[in-house]
mmCIF file of the N, C-alpha and C atoms, coordinates in Angstrom:
data_MODEL
# 
_entry.id   MODEL 
# 
loop_
_atom_site.group_PDB 
_atom_site.id 
_atom_site.type_symbol 
_atom_site.label_atom_id 
_atom_site.label_alt_id 
_atom_site.label_comp_id 
_atom_site.label_asym_id 
_atom_site.label_entity_id 
_atom_site.label_seq_id 
_atom_site.pdbx_PDB_ins_code 
_atom_site.Cartn_x 
_atom_site.Cartn_y 
_atom_site.Cartn_z 
_atom_site.occupancy 
_atom_site.B_iso_or_equiv 
_atom_site.pdbx_formal_charge 
_atom_site.auth_seq_id 
_atom_site.auth_comp_id 
_atom_site.auth_asym_id 
_atom_site.auth_atom_id 
_atom_site.pdbx_PDB_model_num 
ATOM 1   N N  . UNK A 1 1  ? 2.857  77.737 119.060 1.00 0.00 ? 1  UNK A N  1 
ATOM 2   C CA . UNK A 1 1  ? 3.427  76.959 117.973 1.00 0.00 ? 1  UNK A CA 1 
ATOM 3   C C  . UNK A 1 1  ? 3.964  75.643 118.529 1.00 0.00 ? 1  UNK A C  1 
ATOM 4   N N  . UNK A 1 2  ? 3.785  74.607 117.765 1.00 0.00 ? 2  UNK A N  1 
ATOM 5   C CA . UNK A 1 2  ? 4.279  73.297 118.166 1.00 0.00 ? 2  UNK A CA 1 
ATOM 6   C C  . UNK A 1 2  ? 5.737  73.164 117.748 1.00 0.00 ? 2  UNK A C  1 
ATOM 7   N N  . UNK A 1 3  ? 6.500  72.574 118.645 1.00 0.00 ? 3  UNK A N  1 
ATOM 8   C CA . UNK A 1 3  ? 7.911  72.382 118.327 1.00 0.00 ? 3  UNK A CA 1 
ATOM 9   C C  . UNK A 1 3  ? 8.087  71.078 117.568 1.00 0.00 ? 3  UNK A C  1 
ATOM 10  N N  . UNK A 1 4  ? 8.944  71.094 116.578 1.00 0.00 ? 4  UNK A N  1 
ATOM 11  C CA . UNK A 1 4  ? 9.227  69.882 115.814 1.00 0.00 ? 4  UNK A CA 1 
ATOM 12  C C  . UNK A 1 4  ? 10.080 68.951 116.656 1.00 0.00 ? 4  UNK A C  1 
ATOM 13  N N  . UNK A 1 5  ? 9.762  67.674 116.601 1.00 0.00 ? 5  UNK A N  1 
ATOM 14  C CA . UNK A 1 5  ? 10.532 66.697 117.362 1.00 0.00 ? 5  UNK A CA 1 
ATOM 15  C C  . UNK A 1 5  ? 11.870 66.450 116.672 1.00 0.00 ? 5  UNK A C  1 
ATOM 16  N N  . UNK A 1 6  ? 12.910 66.535 117.440 1.00 0.00 ? 6  UNK A N  1 
ATOM 17  C CA . UNK A 1 6  ? 14.242 66.265 116.900 1.00 0.00 ? 6  UNK A CA 1 
ATOM 18  C C  . UNK A 1 6  ? 14.546 64.785 117.070 1.00 0.00 ? 6  UNK A C  1 
ATOM 19  N N  . UNK A 1 7  ? 15.107 64.193 116.046 1.00 0.00 ? 7  UNK A N  1 
ATOM 20  C CA . UNK A 1 7  ? 15.466 62.778 116.150 1.00 0.00 ? 7  UNK A CA 1 
ATOM 21  C C  . UNK A 1 7  ? 16.687 62.641 117.035 1.00 0.00 ? 7  UNK A C  1 
ATOM 22  N N  . UNK A 1 8  ? 16.589 61.739 117.966 1.00 0.00 ? 8  UNK A N  1 
ATOM 23  C CA . UNK A 1 8  ? 17.693 61.485 118.877 1.00 0.00 ? 8  UNK A CA 1 
ATOM 24  C C  . UNK A 1 8  ? 18.796 60.687 118.203 1.00 0.00 ? 8  UNK A C  1 
ATOM 25  N N  . UNK A 1 9  ? 18.389 59.743 117.353 1.00 0.00 ? 9  UNK A N  1 
ATOM 26  C CA . UNK A 1 9  ? 19.386 58.881 116.723 1.00 0.00 ? 9  UNK A CA 1 
ATOM 27  C C  . UNK A 1 9  ? 19.888 59.514 115.426 1.00 0.00 ? 9  UNK A C  1 
ATOM 28  N N  . UNK A 1 10 ? 21.135 59.274 115.137 1.00 0.00 ? 10 UNK A N  1 
ATOM 29  C CA . UNK A 1 10 ? 21.735 59.789 113.920 1.00 0.00 ? 10 UNK A CA 1 
ATOM 30  C C  . UNK A 1 10 ? 21.799 58.667 112.898 1.00 0.00 ? 10 UNK A C  1 
ATOM 31  N N  . UNK A 1 11 ? 21.188 58.880 111.756 1.00 0.00 ? 11 UNK A N  1 
ATOM 32  C CA . UNK A 1 11 ? 21.232 57.870 110.707 1.00 0.00 ? 11 UNK A CA 1 
ATOM 33  C C  . UNK A 1 11 ? 22.208 58.307 109.635 1.00 0.00 ? 11 UNK A C  1 
ATOM 34  N N  . UNK A 1 12 ? 23.036 57.381 109.210 1.00 0.00 ? 12 UNK A N  1 
ATOM 35  C CA . UNK A 1 12 ? 23.981 57.703 108.155 1.00 0.00 ? 12 UNK A CA 1 
ATOM 36  C C  . UNK A 1 12 ? 23.343 57.379 106.816 1.00 0.00 ? 12 UNK A C  1 
ATOM 37  N N  . UNK A 1 13 ? 23.600 58.209 105.848 1.00 0.00 ? 13 UNK A N  1 
ATOM 38  C CA . UNK A 1 13 ? 23.060 58.026 104.515 1.00 0.00 ? 13 UNK A CA 1 
ATOM 39  C C  . UNK A 1 13 ? 24.158 57.501 103.603 1.00 0.00 ? 13 UNK A C  1 
ATOM 40  N N  . UNK A 1 14 ? 23.819 56.475 102.837 1.00 0.00 ? 14 UNK A N  1 
ATOM 41  C CA . UNK A 1 14 ? 24.769 55.869 101.909 1.00 0.00 ? 14 UNK A CA 1 
ATOM 42  C C  . UNK A 1 14 ? 24.307 56.196 100.496 1.00 0.00 ? 14 UNK A C  1 
ATOM 43  N N  . UNK A 1 15 ? 25.197 56.753 99.685  1.00 0.00 ? 15 UNK A N  1 
ATOM 44  C CA . UNK A 1 15 ? 24.887 57.061 98.297  1.00 0.00 ? 15 UNK A CA 1 
ATOM 45  C C  . UNK A 1 15 ? 24.978 55.778 97.475  1.00 0.00 ? 15 UNK A C  1 
ATOM 46  N N  . UNK A 1 16 ? 23.905 55.480 96.722  1.00 0.00 ? 16 UNK A N  1 
ATOM 47  C CA . UNK A 1 16 ? 23.841 54.261 95.926  1.00 0.00 ? 16 UNK A CA 1 
ATOM 48  C C  . UNK A 1 16 ? 23.620 54.619 94.456  1.00 0.00 ? 16 UNK A C  1 
ATOM 49  N N  . UNK A 1 17 ? 24.242 53.852 93.550  1.00 0.00 ? 17 UNK A N  1 
ATOM 50  C CA . UNK A 1 17 ? 24.047 54.000 92.114  1.00 0.00 ? 17 UNK A CA 1 
ATOM 51  C C  . UNK A 1 17 ? 23.308 52.762 91.619  1.00 0.00 ? 17 UNK A C  1 
ATOM 52  N N  . UNK A 1 18 ? 22.215 52.969 90.917  1.00 0.00 ? 18 UNK A N  1 
ATOM 53  C CA . UNK A 1 18 ? 21.369 51.866 90.489  1.00 0.00 ? 18 UNK A CA 1 
ATOM 54  C C  . UNK A 1 18 ? 21.917 51.164 89.254  1.00 0.00 ? 18 UNK A C  1 
ATOM 55  N N  . UNK A 1 19 ? 21.901 49.829 89.310  1.00 0.00 ? 19 UNK A N  1 
ATOM 56  C CA . UNK A 1 19 ? 22.344 48.996 88.194  1.00 0.00 ? 19 UNK A CA 1 
ATOM 57  C C  . UNK A 1 19 ? 21.177 48.641 87.285  1.00 0.00 ? 19 UNK A C  1 
ATOM 58  N N  . UNK A 1 20 ? 19.958 48.711 87.798  1.00 0.00 ? 20 UNK A N  1 
ATOM 59  C CA . UNK A 1 20 ? 18.759 48.416 87.023  1.00 0.00 ? 20 UNK A CA 1 
ATOM 60  C C  . UNK A 1 20 ? 17.597 49.199 87.612  1.00 0.00 ? 20 UNK A C  1 
ATOM 61  N N  . UNK A 1 21 ? 16.505 49.335 86.877  1.00 0.00 ? 21 UNK A N  1 
ATOM 62  C CA . UNK A 1 21 ? 15.366 50.116 87.385  1.00 0.00 ? 21 UNK A CA 1 
ATOM 63  C C  . UNK A 1 21 ? 14.783 49.523 88.662  1.00 0.00 ? 21 UNK A C  1 
ATOM 64  N N  . UNK A 1 22 ? 14.382 50.400 89.569  1.00 0.00 ? 22 UNK A N  1 
ATOM 65  C CA . UNK A 1 22 ? 13.738 50.014 90.814  1.00 0.00 ? 22 UNK A CA 1 
ATOM 66  C C  . UNK A 1 22 ? 12.880 51.177 91.279  1.00 0.00 ? 22 UNK A C  1 
ATOM 67  N N  . UNK A 1 23 ? 11.595 50.899 91.479  1.00 0.00 ? 23 UNK A N  1 
ATOM 68  C CA . UNK A 1 23 ? 10.617 51.915 91.861  1.00 0.00 ? 23 UNK A CA 1 
ATOM 69  C C  . UNK A 1 23 ? 10.694 53.106 90.916  1.00 0.00 ? 23 UNK A C  1 
ATOM 70  N N  . UNK A 1 24 ? 10.987 54.281 91.391  1.00 0.00 ? 24 UNK A N  1 
ATOM 71  C CA . UNK A 1 24 ? 11.026 55.459 90.512  1.00 0.00 ? 24 UNK A CA 1 
ATOM 72  C C  . UNK A 1 24 ? 12.423 55.738 89.953  1.00 0.00 ? 24 UNK A C  1 
ATOM 73  N N  . UNK A 1 25 ? 13.384 54.900 90.290  1.00 0.00 ? 25 UNK A N  1 
ATOM 74  C CA . UNK A 1 25 ? 14.766 55.114 89.861  1.00 0.00 ? 25 UNK A CA 1 
ATOM 75  C C  . UNK A 1 25 ? 15.077 54.329 88.589  1.00 0.00 ? 25 UNK A C  1 
ATOM 76  N N  . UNK A 1 26 ? 15.918 54.894 87.749  1.00 0.00 ? 26 UNK A N  1 
ATOM 77  C CA . UNK A 1 26 ? 16.358 54.244 86.514  1.00 0.00 ? 26 UNK A CA 1 
ATOM 78  C C  . UNK A 1 26 ? 17.809 53.813 86.669  1.00 0.00 ? 26 UNK A C  1 
ATOM 79  N N  . UNK A 1 27 ? 18.261 53.002 85.724  1.00 0.00 ? 27 UNK A N  1 
ATOM 80  C CA . UNK A 1 27 ? 19.654 52.576 85.737  1.00 0.00 ? 27 UNK A CA 1 
ATOM 81  C C  . UNK A 1 27 ? 20.550 53.811 85.653  1.00 0.00 ? 27 UNK A C  1 
ATOM 82  N N  . UNK A 1 28 ? 21.559 53.866 86.506  1.00 0.00 ? 28 UNK A N  1 
ATOM 83  C CA . UNK A 1 28 ? 22.499 54.980 86.513  1.00 0.00 ? 28 UNK A CA 1 
ATOM 84  C C  . UNK A 1 28 ? 22.130 56.099 87.476  1.00 0.00 ? 28 UNK A C  1 
ATOM 85  N N  . UNK A 1 29 ? 20.905 56.114 87.980  1.00 0.00 ? 29 UNK A N  1 
ATOM 86  C CA . UNK A 1 29 ? 20.501 57.131 88.954  1.00 0.00 ? 29 UNK A CA 1 
ATOM 87  C C  . UNK A 1 29 ? 21.254 56.923 90.263  1.00 0.00 ? 29 UNK A C  1 
ATOM 88  N N  . UNK A 1 30 ? 21.437 58.021 90.995  1.00 0.00 ? 30 UNK A N  1 
ATOM 89  C CA . UNK A 1 30 ? 22.071 57.957 92.315  1.00 0.00 ? 30 UNK A CA 1 
ATOM 90  C C  . UNK A 1 30 ? 21.109 58.519 93.343  1.00 0.00 ? 30 UNK A C  1 
ATOM 91  N N  . UNK A 1 31 ? 21.097 57.895 94.519  1.00 0.00 ? 31 UNK A N  1 
ATOM 92  C CA . UNK A 1 31 ? 20.233 58.363 95.599  1.00 0.00 ? 31 UNK A CA 1 
ATOM 93  C C  . UNK A 1 31 ? 20.829 57.929 96.931  1.00 0.00 ? 31 UNK A C  1 
ATOM 94  N N  . UNK A 1 32 ? 20.467 58.644 97.980  1.00 0.00 ? 32 UNK A N  1 
ATOM 95  C CA . UNK A 1 32 ? 20.946 58.325 99.321  1.00 0.00 ? 32 UNK A CA 1 
ATOM 96  C C  . UNK A 1 32 ? 19.910 57.529 100.100 1.00 0.00 ? 32 UNK A C  1 
ATOM 97  N N  . UNK A 1 33 ? 20.361 56.521 100.814 1.00 0.00 ? 33 UNK A N  1 
ATOM 98  C CA . UNK A 1 33 ? 19.483 55.657 101.602 1.00 0.00 ? 33 UNK A CA 1 
ATOM 99  C C  . UNK A 1 33 ? 20.101 55.409 102.964 1.00 0.00 ? 33 UNK A C  1 
ATOM 100 N N  . UNK A 1 34 ? 19.269 55.075 103.954 1.00 0.00 ? 34 UNK A N  1 
ATOM 101 C CA . UNK A 1 34 ? 19.803 54.639 105.246 1.00 0.00 ? 34 UNK A CA 1 
ATOM 102 C C  . UNK A 1 34 ? 20.641 53.368 105.033 1.00 0.00 ? 34 UNK A C  1 
ATOM 103 N N  . UNK A 1 35 ? 21.586 53.131 105.917 1.00 0.00 ? 35 UNK A N  1 
ATOM 104 C CA . UNK A 1 35 ? 22.526 52.021 105.764 1.00 0.00 ? 35 UNK A CA 1 
ATOM 105 C C  . UNK A 1 35 ? 21.818 50.674 105.595 1.00 0.00 ? 35 UNK A C  1 
ATOM 106 N N  . UNK A 1 36 ? 20.734 50.440 106.330 1.00 0.00 ? 36 UNK A N  1 
ATOM 107 C CA . UNK A 1 36 ? 20.021 49.165 106.232 1.00 0.00 ? 36 UNK A CA 1 
ATOM 108 C C  . UNK A 1 36 ? 19.424 48.960 104.849 1.00 0.00 ? 36 UNK A C  1 
ATOM 109 N N  . UNK A 1 37 ? 18.784 50.004 104.292 1.00 0.00 ? 37 UNK A N  1 
ATOM 110 C CA . UNK A 1 37 ? 18.181 49.912 102.970 1.00 0.00 ? 37 UNK A CA 1 
ATOM 111 C C  . UNK A 1 37 ? 19.259 49.780 101.897 1.00 0.00 ? 37 UNK A C  1 
ATOM 112 N N  . UNK A 1 38 ? 20.374 50.487 102.070 1.00 0.00 ? 38 UNK A N  1 
ATOM 113 C CA . UNK A 1 38 ? 21.470 50.396 101.112 1.00 0.00 ? 38 UNK A CA 1 
ATOM 114 C C  . UNK A 1 38 ? 22.022 48.973 101.054 1.00 0.00 ? 38 UNK A C  1 
ATOM 115 N N  . UNK A 1 39 ? 22.158 48.347 102.215 1.00 0.00 ? 39 UNK A N  1 
ATOM 116 C CA . UNK A 1 39 ? 22.647 46.968 102.274 1.00 0.00 ? 39 UNK A CA 1 
ATOM 117 C C  . UNK A 1 39 ? 21.680 46.026 101.558 1.00 0.00 ? 39 UNK A C  1 
ATOM 118 N N  . UNK A 1 40 ? 20.378 46.233 101.757 1.00 0.00 ? 40 UNK A N  1 
ATOM 119 C CA . UNK A 1 40 ? 19.369 45.399 101.097 1.00 0.00 ? 40 UNK A CA 1 
ATOM 120 C C  . UNK A 1 40 ? 19.423 45.556 99.572  1.00 0.00 ? 40 UNK A C  1 
ATOM 121 N N  . UNK A 1 41 ? 19.556 46.795 99.099  1.00 0.00 ? 41 UNK A N  1 
ATOM 122 C CA . UNK A 1 41 ? 19.651 47.035 97.657  1.00 0.00 ? 41 UNK A CA 1 
ATOM 123 C C  . UNK A 1 41 ? 20.890 46.372 97.064  1.00 0.00 ? 41 UNK A C  1 
ATOM 124 N N  . UNK A 1 42 ? 21.991 46.418 97.808  1.00 0.00 ? 42 UNK A N  1 
ATOM 125 C CA . UNK A 1 42 ? 23.225 45.796 97.346  1.00 0.00 ? 42 UNK A CA 1 
ATOM 126 C C  . UNK A 1 42 ? 23.094 44.269 97.336  1.00 0.00 ? 42 UNK A C  1 
ATOM 127 N N  . UNK A 1 43 ? 22.490 43.709 98.364  1.00 0.00 ? 43 UNK A N  1 
ATOM 128 C CA . UNK A 1 43 ? 22.296 42.260 98.436  1.00 0.00 ? 43 UNK A CA 1 
ATOM 129 C C  . UNK A 1 43 ? 21.405 41.751 97.306  1.00 0.00 ? 43 UNK A C  1 
ATOM 130 N N  . UNK A 1 44 ? 20.404 42.544 96.933  1.00 0.00 ? 44 UNK A N  1 
ATOM 131 C CA . UNK A 1 44 ? 19.482 42.158 95.862  1.00 0.00 ? 44 UNK A CA 1 
ATOM 132 C C  . UNK A 1 44 ? 20.025 42.495 94.480  1.00 0.00 ? 44 UNK A C  1 
ATOM 133 N N  . UNK A 1 45 ? 21.239 43.052 94.421  1.00 0.00 ? 45 UNK A N  1 
ATOM 134 C CA . UNK A 1 45 ? 21.933 43.420 93.179  1.00 0.00 ? 45 UNK A CA 1 
ATOM 135 C C  . UNK A 1 45 ? 21.131 44.420 92.351  1.00 0.00 ? 45 UNK A C  1 
ATOM 136 N N  . UNK A 1 46 ? 20.491 45.341 93.052  1.00 0.00 ? 46 UNK A N  1 
ATOM 137 C CA . UNK A 1 46 ? 19.749 46.413 92.402  1.00 0.00 ? 46 UNK A CA 1 
ATOM 138 C C  . UNK A 1 46 ? 20.624 47.654 92.272  1.00 0.00 ? 46 UNK A C  1 
ATOM 139 N N  . UNK A 1 47 ? 21.452 47.896 93.291  1.00 0.00 ? 47 UNK A N  1 
ATOM 140 C CA . UNK A 1 47 ? 22.303 49.082 93.317  1.00 0.00 ? 47 UNK A CA 1 
ATOM 141 C C  . UNK A 1 47 ? 23.616 48.749 94.017  1.00 0.00 ? 47 UNK A C  1 
ATOM 142 N N  . UNK A 1 48 ? 24.614 49.584 93.760  1.00 0.00 ? 48 UNK A N  1 
ATOM 143 C CA . UNK A 1 48 ? 25.923 49.447 94.403  1.00 0.00 ? 48 UNK A CA 1 
ATOM 144 C C  . UNK A 1 48 ? 26.291 50.788 95.025  1.00 0.00 ? 48 UNK A C  1 
ATOM 145 N N  . UNK A 1 49 ? 27.131 50.781 96.054  1.00 0.00 ? 49 UNK A N  1 
ATOM 146 C CA . UNK A 1 49 ? 27.567 52.057 96.634  1.00 0.00 ? 49 UNK A CA 1 
ATOM 147 C C  . UNK A 1 49 ? 28.265 52.918 95.575  1.00 0.00 ? 49 UNK A C  1 
ATOM 148 N N  . UNK A 1 50 ? 27.913 54.181 95.543  1.00 0.00 ? 50 UNK A N  1 
ATOM 149 C CA . UNK A 1 50 ? 28.478 55.088 94.545  1.00 0.00 ? 50 UNK A CA 1 
ATOM 150 C C  . UNK A 1 50 ? 29.997 55.164 94.663  1.00 0.00 ? 50 UNK A C  1 
ATOM 151 N N  . UNK A 1 51 ? 30.529 55.043 95.866  1.00 0.00 ? 51 UNK A N  1 
ATOM 152 C CA . UNK A 1 51 ? 31.979 55.115 96.069  1.00 0.00 ? 51 UNK A CA 1 
ATOM 153 C C  . UNK A 1 51 ? 32.703 53.970 95.366  1.00 0.00 ? 51 UNK A C  1 
ATOM 154 N N  . UNK A 1 52 ? 32.030 52.855 95.134  1.00 0.00 ? 52 UNK A N  1 
ATOM 155 C CA . UNK A 1 52 ? 32.683 51.709 94.499  1.00 0.00 ? 52 UNK A CA 1 
ATOM 156 C C  . UNK A 1 52 ? 32.537 51.708 92.978  1.00 0.00 ? 52 UNK A C  1 
ATOM 157 N N  . UNK A 1 53 ? 31.776 52.652 92.432  1.00 0.00 ? 53 UNK A N  1 
ATOM 158 C CA . UNK A 1 53 ? 31.554 52.718 90.992  1.00 0.00 ? 53 UNK A CA 1 
ATOM 159 C C  . UNK A 1 53 ? 32.727 53.437 90.341  1.00 0.00 ? 53 UNK A C  1 
ATOM 160 N N  . UNK A 1 54 ? 33.312 52.796 89.338  1.00 0.00 ? 54 UNK A N  1 
ATOM 161 C CA . UNK A 1 54 ? 34.420 53.414 88.616  1.00 0.00 ? 54 UNK A CA 1 
ATOM 162 C C  . UNK A 1 54 ? 33.847 54.421 87.633  1.00 0.00 ? 54 UNK A C  1 
ATOM 163 N N  . UNK A 1 55 ? 34.402 55.611 87.624  1.00 0.00 ? 55 UNK A N  1 
ATOM 164 C CA . UNK A 1 55 ? 33.938 56.640 86.713  1.00 0.00 ? 55 UNK A CA 1 
ATOM 165 C C  . UNK A 1 55 ? 34.307 56.253 85.287  1.00 0.00 ? 55 UNK A C  1 
ATOM 166 N N  . UNK A 1 56 ? 33.405 56.479 84.311  1.00 0.00 ? 56 UNK A N  1 
ATOM 167 C CA . UNK A 1 56 ? 33.715 56.134 82.931  1.00 0.00 ? 56 UNK A CA 1 
ATOM 168 C C  . UNK A 1 56 ? 34.912 56.932 82.422  1.00 0.00 ? 56 UNK A C  1 
ATOM 169 N N  . UNK A 1 57 ? 35.826 56.242 81.797  1.00 0.00 ? 57 UNK A N  1 
ATOM 170 C CA . UNK A 1 57 ? 36.980 56.893 81.202  1.00 0.00 ? 57 UNK A CA 1 
ATOM 171 C C  . UNK A 1 57 ? 38.102 57.195 82.170  1.00 0.00 ? 57 UNK A C  1 
ATOM 172 N N  . UNK A 1 58 ? 37.945 56.876 83.427  1.00 0.00 ? 58 UNK A N  1 
ATOM 173 C CA . UNK A 1 58 ? 38.990 57.154 84.410  1.00 0.00 ? 58 UNK A CA 1 
ATOM 174 C C  . UNK A 1 58 ? 40.164 56.213 84.187  1.00 0.00 ? 58 UNK A C  1 
ATOM 175 N N  . UNK A 1 59 ? 41.306 56.772 83.823  1.00 0.00 ? 59 UNK A N  1 
ATOM 176 C CA . UNK A 1 59 ? 42.503 55.972 83.658  1.00 0.00 ? 59 UNK A CA 1 
ATOM 177 C C  . UNK A 1 59 ? 42.609 55.248 82.330  1.00 0.00 ? 59 UNK A C  1 
ATOM 178 N N  . UNK A 1 60 ? 41.699 55.515 81.416  1.00 0.00 ? 60 UNK A N  1 
ATOM 179 C CA . UNK A 1 60 ? 41.785 54.862 80.106  1.00 0.00 ? 60 UNK A CA 1 
ATOM 180 C C  . UNK A 1 60 ? 41.332 55.840 79.027  1.00 0.00 ? 60 UNK A C  1 
ATOM 181 N N  . UNK A 1 61 ? 41.470 55.414 77.786  1.00 0.00 ? 61 UNK A N  1 
ATOM 182 C CA . UNK A 1 61 ? 41.093 56.261 76.663  1.00 0.00 ? 61 UNK A CA 1 
ATOM 183 C C  . UNK A 1 61 ? 39.672 55.990 76.197  1.00 0.00 ? 61 UNK A C  1 
ATOM 184 N N  . UNK A 1 62 ? 38.924 55.154 76.882  1.00 0.00 ? 62 UNK A N  1 
ATOM 185 C CA . UNK A 1 62 ? 37.561 54.871 76.464  1.00 0.00 ? 62 UNK A CA 1 
ATOM 186 C C  . UNK A 1 62 ? 36.707 56.116 76.599  1.00 0.00 ? 62 UNK A C  1 
ATOM 187 N N  . UNK A 1 63 ? 35.839 56.301 75.630  1.00 0.00 ? 63 UNK A N  1 
ATOM 188 C CA . UNK A 1 63 ? 34.957 57.458 75.660  1.00 0.00 ? 63 UNK A CA 1 
ATOM 189 C C  . UNK A 1 63 ? 35.513 58.665 74.940  1.00 0.00 ? 63 UNK A C  1 
ATOM 190 N N  . UNK A 1 64 ? 36.791 58.675 74.605  1.00 0.00 ? 64 UNK A N  1 
ATOM 191 C CA . UNK A 1 64 ? 37.376 59.800 73.891  1.00 0.00 ? 64 UNK A CA 1 
ATOM 192 C C  . UNK A 1 64 ? 37.221 59.582 72.391  1.00 0.00 ? 64 UNK A C  1 
ATOM 193 N N  . UNK A 1 65 ? 36.777 60.626 71.677  1.00 0.00 ? 65 UNK A N  1 
ATOM 194 C CA . UNK A 1 65 ? 36.621 60.535 70.245  1.00 0.00 ? 65 UNK A CA 1 
ATOM 195 C C  . UNK A 1 65 ? 37.787 61.231 69.565  1.00 0.00 ? 65 UNK A C  1 
ATOM 196 N N  . UNK A 1 66 ? 38.348 60.572 68.567  1.00 0.00 ? 66 UNK A N  1 
ATOM 197 C CA . UNK A 1 66 ? 39.447 61.156 67.817  1.00 0.00 ? 66 UNK A CA 1 
ATOM 198 C C  . UNK A 1 66 ? 39.218 60.933 66.332  1.00 0.00 ? 66 UNK A C  1 
ATOM 199 N N  . UNK A 1 67 ? 39.746 61.818 65.534  1.00 0.00 ? 67 UNK A N  1 
ATOM 200 C CA . UNK A 1 67 ? 39.706 61.644 64.085  1.00 0.00 ? 67 UNK A CA 1 
ATOM 201 C C  . UNK A 1 67 ? 38.307 61.530 63.527  1.00 0.00 ? 67 UNK A C  1 
ATOM 202 N N  . UNK A 1 68 ? 38.089 60.497 62.700  1.00 0.00 ? 68 UNK A N  1 
ATOM 203 C CA . UNK A 1 68 ? 36.810 60.341 62.004  1.00 0.00 ? 68 UNK A CA 1 
ATOM 204 C C  . UNK A 1 68 ? 35.677 59.945 62.940  1.00 0.00 ? 68 UNK A C  1 
ATOM 205 N N  . UNK A 1 69 ? 35.987 59.480 64.152  1.00 0.00 ? 69 UNK A N  1 
ATOM 206 C CA . UNK A 1 69 ? 34.942 59.106 65.103  1.00 0.00 ? 69 UNK A CA 1 
ATOM 207 C C  . UNK A 1 69 ? 34.093 60.305 65.504  1.00 0.00 ? 69 UNK A C  1 
ATOM 208 N N  . UNK A 1 70 ? 34.659 61.503 65.429  1.00 0.00 ? 70 UNK A N  1 
ATOM 209 C CA . UNK A 1 70 ? 33.937 62.693 65.843  1.00 0.00 ? 70 UNK A CA 1 
ATOM 210 C C  . UNK A 1 70 ? 32.782 63.003 64.900  1.00 0.00 ? 70 UNK A C  1 
ATOM 211 N N  . UNK A 1 71 ? 32.886 62.598 63.644  1.00 0.00 ? 71 UNK A N  1 
ATOM 212 C CA . UNK A 1 71 ? 31.878 62.933 62.652  1.00 0.00 ? 71 UNK A CA 1 
ATOM 213 C C  . UNK A 1 71 ? 30.826 61.850 62.478  1.00 0.00 ? 71 UNK A C  1 
ATOM 214 N N  . UNK A 1 72 ? 30.958 60.735 63.154  1.00 0.00 ? 72 UNK A N  1 
ATOM 215 C CA . UNK A 1 72 ? 29.980 59.667 63.003  1.00 0.00 ? 72 UNK A CA 1 
ATOM 216 C C  . UNK A 1 72 ? 28.645 60.089 63.589  1.00 0.00 ? 72 UNK A C  1 
ATOM 217 N N  . UNK A 1 73 ? 27.585 59.584 62.990  1.00 0.00 ? 73 UNK A N  1 
ATOM 218 C CA . UNK A 1 73 ? 26.250 59.882 63.480  1.00 0.00 ? 73 UNK A CA 1 
ATOM 219 C C  . UNK A 1 73 ? 25.659 61.143 62.909  1.00 0.00 ? 73 UNK A C  1 
ATOM 220 N N  . UNK A 1 74 ? 26.300 61.740 61.909  1.00 0.00 ? 74 UNK A N  1 
ATOM 221 C CA . UNK A 1 74 ? 25.765 62.965 61.329  1.00 0.00 ? 74 UNK A CA 1 
ATOM 222 C C  . UNK A 1 74 ? 25.130 62.732 59.957  1.00 0.00 ? 74 UNK A C  1 
ATOM 223 N N  . UNK A 1 75 ? 24.974 61.458 59.558  1.00 0.00 ? 75 UNK A N  1 
ATOM 224 C CA . UNK A 1 75 ? 24.366 61.183 58.259  1.00 0.00 ? 75 UNK A CA 1 
ATOM 225 C C  . UNK A 1 75 ? 22.946 61.702 58.246  1.00 0.00 ? 75 UNK A C  1 
ATOM 226 N N  . UNK A 1 76 ? 22.602 62.432 57.224  1.00 0.00 ? 76 UNK A N  1 
ATOM 227 C CA . UNK A 1 76 ? 21.247 62.950 57.087  1.00 0.00 ? 76 UNK A CA 1 
ATOM 228 C C  . UNK A 1 76 ? 20.995 64.239 57.849  1.00 0.00 ? 76 UNK A C  1 
ATOM 229 N N  . UNK A 1 77 ? 21.947 64.676 58.622  1.00 0.00 ? 77 UNK A N  1 
ATOM 230 C CA . UNK A 1 77 ? 21.767 65.913 59.369  1.00 0.00 ? 77 UNK A CA 1 
ATOM 231 C C  . UNK A 1 77 ? 22.132 67.107 58.481  1.00 0.00 ? 77 UNK A C  1 
ATOM 232 N N  . UNK A 1 78 ? 21.451 68.198 58.694  1.00 0.00 ? 78 UNK A N  1 
ATOM 233 C CA . UNK A 1 78 ? 21.786 69.411 57.951  1.00 0.00 ? 78 UNK A CA 1 
ATOM 234 C C  . UNK A 1 78 ? 23.115 69.949 58.469  1.00 0.00 ? 78 UNK A C  1 
ATOM 235 N N  . UNK A 1 79 ? 24.020 70.159 57.550  1.00 0.00 ? 79 UNK A N  1 
ATOM 236 C CA . UNK A 1 79 ? 25.316 70.719 57.934  1.00 0.00 ? 79 UNK A CA 1 
ATOM 237 C C  . UNK A 1 79 ? 25.369 72.153 57.454  1.00 0.00 ? 79 UNK A C  1 
ATOM 238 N N  . UNK A 1 80 ? 25.567 73.060 58.392  1.00 0.00 ? 80 UNK A N  1 
ATOM 239 C CA . UNK A 1 80 ? 25.548 74.484 58.068  1.00 0.00 ? 80 UNK A CA 1 
ATOM 240 C C  . UNK A 1 80 ? 26.953 74.997 58.053  1.00 0.00 ? 80 UNK A C  1 
# 
């Protein structure tokens, strides 16, 4: 049996969140890349490091539905 070659160098992976479509990724997708590729994506404004992305609704009331907002979008739907 042939032995698999072990990589001597350690590459760090950077998690990136896409701001716009690129290759097979869509806006909002997350993927890990080597540091060099992550830097290139950030420089080209295609993606940003996931650690720097603010989570939606963190620290604010945005995204929370209250009162009549909960029932919006049900026009024409069968209500059982």
